[in-house]
C-alpha positions in Angstrom: 107.1 23.5 -76.3 107.1 19.8 -76.1 109.9 17.8 -77.8 107.4 16.2 -80.2 106.2 19.6 -81.4 109.9 20.7 -81.9 110.7 17.5 -83.8 107.6 18.0 -86.0 108.6 21.6 -86.8 112.1 20.5 -87.5 110.9 17.9 -90.0 108.5 20.3 -91.7 111.3 22.9 -91.9 113.6 20.3 -93.6 110.7 19.5 -96.0 110.3 23.2 -96.8 114.1 23.5 -97.4 114.0 20.5 -99.7 111.1 22.0 -101.7 112.9 25.3 -101.9 116.1 23.6 -103.2 114.2 21.7 -105.8 112.4 24.8 -107.0 115.7 26.8 -107.2 117.6 24.0 -109.1 115.1 22.7 -111.6 113.7 25.3 -114.0 110.6 24.3 -116.0 111.5 22.2 -119.0 110.1 23.1 -122.4 110.0 20.5 -125.1 111.0 21.5 -128.6 107.4 22.1 -129.7 106.6 24.3 -126.7 109.8 26.3 -127.4 108.8 26.8 -131.0 105.3 27.8 -130.1 106.6 30.4 -127.6 108.9 31.8 -130.3 106.0 32.0 -132.9 103.7 33.7 -130.4 106.3 36.1 -129.2 107.1 37.2 -132.8 103.6 36.9 -134.2 103.4 40.4 -135.5 106.4 40.1 -137.7 105.3 36.7 -139.0 101.9 38.1 -139.9 103.4 41.2 -141.5 105.8 39.2 -143.6 102.8 37.1 -144.9 100.6 40.2 -145.5 103.4 41.8 -147.5 103.2 39.0 -150.0 99.5 38.0 -150.2 96.0 39.1 -149.5 94.4 36.7 -147.0 91.5 36.3 -144.6 92.0 36.1 -140.9 90.8 32.5 -140.9 93.1 31.5 -143.7 96.0 33.3 -141.9 95.3 31.1 -138.8 95.4 28.0 -141.1 98.5 29.1 -142.9 100.4 29.7 -139.6 99.3 26.3 -138.4 100.5 24.7 -141.7 103.9 26.4 -141.6 104.7 26.3 -137.9 102.3 23.7 -136.4 101.1 26.3 -133.9 97.4 26.9 -133.4 96.4 30.5 -132.7 93.0 31.6 -131.4 90.8 33.9 -133.5 91.0 36.5 -130.8 94.8 36.6 -130.9 94.9 36.9 -134.7 92.0 39.3 -135.2 93.1 41.7 -132.5 96.5 41.9 -134.1 94.9 42.5 -137.5 92.7 45.3 -136.1 95.7 47.0 -134.6 97.7 46.8 -137.8 94.7 48.2 -139.7 94.3 51.1 -137.2 98.0 51.9 -137.8 97.4 52.1 -141.5 99.8 49.3 -142.3 97.1 47.0 -143.7 93.6 47.3 -145.1 90.6 45.1 -145.0 88.4 44.6 -148.0 85.4 42.3 -148.6 86.0 39.6 -151.2 84.0 40.0 -154.3 80.6 38.4 -153.9 81.3 37.6 -150.2 80.3 40.2 -147.7 81.2 38.0 -144.8 84.9 37.4 -145.5 87.4 40.2 -145.2 90.7 39.9 -146.9 93.7 41.7 -145.4 96.6 43.1 -147.4 99.4 45.6 -146.9 98.8 49.2 -148.0 101.4 50.9 -150.2 102.8 52.8 -147.2 102.4 49.6 -145.1 104.7 47.6 -147.4 107.5 50.1 -146.7 106.9 49.9 -143.0 106.8 46.1 -143.1 110.1 45.9 -145.0 111.7 48.2 -142.4 110.3 46.2 -139.5 111.5 42.9 -141.0 115.0 44.2 -141.6 115.1 45.5 -138.0 113.8 42.2 -136.7 116.4 40.2 -138.6 119.2 42.5 -137.5 118.1 42.1 -133.8 117.7 38.3 -134.1 121.1 38.0 -135.7 122.7 40.0 -133.0 121.1 37.8 -130.3 122.0 34.6 -132.0 125.6 35.7 -132.6 126.0 36.7 -128.9 124.7 33.3 -127.9 127.0 31.6 -130.3 130.0 33.6 -129.2 129.2 32.9 -125.6 129.3 29.2 -126.3 132.7 29.5 -127.8 134.1 31.3 -124.8 133.3 28.4 -122.5 
């Protein structure tokens, strides 16, 4: 190999090392809104269940309410697929509104209300455990 080829390979190898170091050191940065959006989307089922335990609501209005409360926009596909799964599990029911055969309103079944309360309690317990372990870790250091 000529010395110019070796020098070029050496430069490229250093560039690759620099890129590797940058990738290992700098994790992607999330701003506050992105972090909140990720949390809402990760816990969407429990958020929807908590709302349906209290009120009867259409899928479209559910999307609007989540946006109003959390400033997170969800697609119809995300929300309706979750509603269909919850309906298949028997946790919620869908009924047409009086005089409107196009709009379904979703609400918790009697059995579903008990399941929802149990899931909410389990969620809160798990979240408190996680938050306390993070808080305790911070006090150690």
